[in-house]
C-alpha positions in Angstrom: 42.1 100.2 -66.0 39.5 97.5 -66.8 39.4 94.1 -65.1 40.7 92.3 -68.2 43.6 94.8 -68.8 44.5 94.7 -65.1 44.5 90.9 -65.2 46.9 90.9 -68.2 49.2 93.4 -66.5 49.3 91.2 -63.4 50.1 88.1 -65.6 52.8 90.0 -67.4 54.3 91.4 -64.2 54.4 87.9 -62.7 56.0 86.5 -65.8 58.7 89.2 -65.7 59.4 88.5 -62.1 59.8 84.8 -62.8 62.2 85.6 -65.7 64.2 88.0 -63.6 64.5 85.4 -60.7 65.6 82.8 -63.3 68.3 85.1 -64.6 69.6 85.9 -61.1 69.4 82.3 -60.1 71.1 81.0 -63.3 74.5 81.7 -61.9 73.8 80.2 -58.6 76.0 77.4 -57.4 74.5 73.9 -57.3 74.4 72.2 -53.9 77.2 69.8 -53.1 76.7 66.2 -54.3 78.4 63.3 -52.5 77.3 61.1 -55.4 79.4 63.2 -57.9 82.5 63.2 -55.6 82.3 59.6 -54.3 84.4 58.1 -57.0 87.1 60.6 -56.3 87.1 60.3 -52.6 85.7 56.7 -51.7 86.6 57.1 -48.0 84.7 59.7 -46.0 87.9 60.6 -44.2 89.3 61.9 -47.6 87.4 65.1 -47.0 85.9 64.8 -43.5 88.7 64.6 -40.8 87.4 63.2 -37.6 89.0 65.4 -35.0 88.6 66.0 -31.2 85.1 66.4 -29.7 83.2 69.3 -31.1 85.7 69.9 -34.1 84.2 70.7 -37.5 83.8 67.8 -39.9 83.2 70.0 -42.9 86.1 70.0 -45.2 88.0 73.4 -45.2 87.6 75.6 -48.4 91.3 75.0 -49.2 90.7 71.2 -49.7 88.0 71.9 -52.3 90.2 74.5 -53.9 92.9 71.9 -54.8 90.7 70.6 -57.6 88.2 73.5 -58.0 90.9 76.0 -59.2 89.2 77.0 -62.5 91.4 74.6 -64.5 90.7 71.1 -63.2 87.2 71.9 -62.2 85.2 75.1 -61.9 85.7 77.2 -58.9 83.3 77.2 -56.1 82.3 79.6 -53.4 82.5 77.2 -50.5 82.2 78.3 -46.9 81.6 76.3 -43.8 77.9 76.5 -42.8 77.2 79.0 -40.0 75.5 76.4 -37.8 77.4 73.2 -37.0 76.6 70.4 -34.6 79.2 70.0 -31.9 79.1 66.1 -32.0 81.4 63.9 -30.3 82.5 61.3 -32.8 85.2 59.9 -30.4 82.3 58.7 -28.1 81.1 56.5 -31.0 84.4 55.1 -32.1 86.8 52.3 -31.1 86.6 53.4 -27.4 83.1 51.9 -27.2 84.3 48.5 -28.4 81.9 48.7 -31.2 83.3 48.9 -34.8 81.4 51.6 -36.7 81.8 53.0 -40.2 80.7 56.4 -41.3 77.8 54.8 -43.2 76.4 53.0 -40.2 75.0 56.3 -39.1 75.1 58.5 -42.1 73.5 56.2 -44.7 74.9 54.5 -47.8 78.0 55.9 -49.4 77.3 58.1 -52.3 74.1 59.5 -50.8 73.3 63.1 -51.6 72.5 64.2 -48.0 74.2 62.3 -45.2 72.4 63.8 -42.2 71.8 61.3 -39.4 68.2 60.4 -38.8 66.7 59.8 -35.3 66.0 56.3 -36.5 69.8 55.7 -37.0 70.4 56.9 -33.5 67.6 54.8 -32.0 69.0 51.6 -33.7 71.6 51.6 -30.9 70.3 54.1 -28.3 67.2 52.5 -26.9 66.0 52.9 -23.4 69.1 52.1 -21.4 67.7 49.3 -19.3 64.7 48.6 -21.5 63.5 45.3 -22.7 65.0 45.7 -26.2 68.4 47.0 -25.0 71.5 45.2 -26.3 74.1 46.0 -23.8 77.1 44.8 -25.7 76.3 46.8 -28.8 77.6 49.9 -26.9 79.5 48.5 -24.0 82.5 46.5 -24.7 83.1 43.2 -22.9 84.4 44.0 -19.5 85.4 41.9 -16.5 82.1 40.4 -15.4 80.9 37.0 -14.1 80.8 34.2 -16.5 77.3 33.7 -17.7 77.0 30.0 -18.0 74.0 28.4 -19.7 72.4 27.7 -16.4 72.4 31.4 -15.7 69.8 32.0 -18.5 67.1 31.1 -16.1 68.0 33.8 -13.7 70.7 35.9 -12.2 73.4 34.2 -10.1 73.0 37.0 -7.6 76.2 38.9 -8.3 74.5 42.2 -7.9 75.1 43.3 -11.5 71.4 43.9 -12.3 68.1 43.3 -10.8 66.6 39.8 -11.2 63.5 41.1 -12.8 65.6 42.5 -15.6 66.9 39.0 -16.3 63.5 37.4 -16.1 62.0 39.9 -18.6 64.7 39.4 -21.2 63.4 38.2 -24.6 65.7 35.5 -25.8 65.6 36.2 -29.5 68.3 35.2 -32.0 70.1 38.6 -31.9 70.5 38.4 -28.1 71.6 34.7 -28.2 74.2 35.4 -30.9 75.9 38.0 -28.6 77.2 35.1 -26.5 77.0 32.4 -29.1 78.6 34.1 -32.3 79.9 30.6 -33.4 76.2 29.7 -34.0 75.5 32.5 -36.5 75.1 30.2 -39.5 73.1 27.6 -37.6 69.5 27.8 -39.0 69.5 31.5 -40.1 66.3 33.3 -39.9 64.9 31.1 -37.1 64.3 31.9 -33.5 66.6 30.0 -31.1 63.8 29.3 -28.6 61.9 27.4 -31.4 64.3 24.4 -30.7 66.2 25.2 -27.6 64.6 25.8 -24.2 66.2 28.8 -22.4 68.9 27.6 -20.0 69.7 24.5 -22.1 72.9 24.3 -24.1 72.7 24.9 -27.8 74.6 21.7 -28.3 
């Protein structure tokens, strides 16, 4: 076989292989779309039941079959993925004292893929005693000494945390609003320390 003939044969074989793959794949099921189903099930819990730690959060095939019965909607071959993450949603629920919705971690409702990114986790889970840690984002208020305005300058010595941790705290707006939520509308977008010295009342 000459080189030009061999080249044409290779191109023809490649074209036939593509056509065959298209014919086989034509009947393939499209991936699930949250965007399509969101108007029918506006709440995540409509399909995803939050159960005990490690329980599956994928809907059972029977749930999909209620609509996808061949009459209301085309049937689908749904099975739970073989690999699932044993994730403890209860650890991130009301027990922490933090109100979270599904979309706080899983992205906007109606998204096509709602996998959790490492950035979503890091938005709360910073170095536990690091400079940027916001304790009350995860730890609900518990019995603790009253932190008066004068305590901003240093620890009262109750032994709750090391003095250097208090001295190194950055008193930015987010941190100030944890104790002064009534001041949230006061000069939004500004840094509290621009007008108020640390340790002085916000008056």
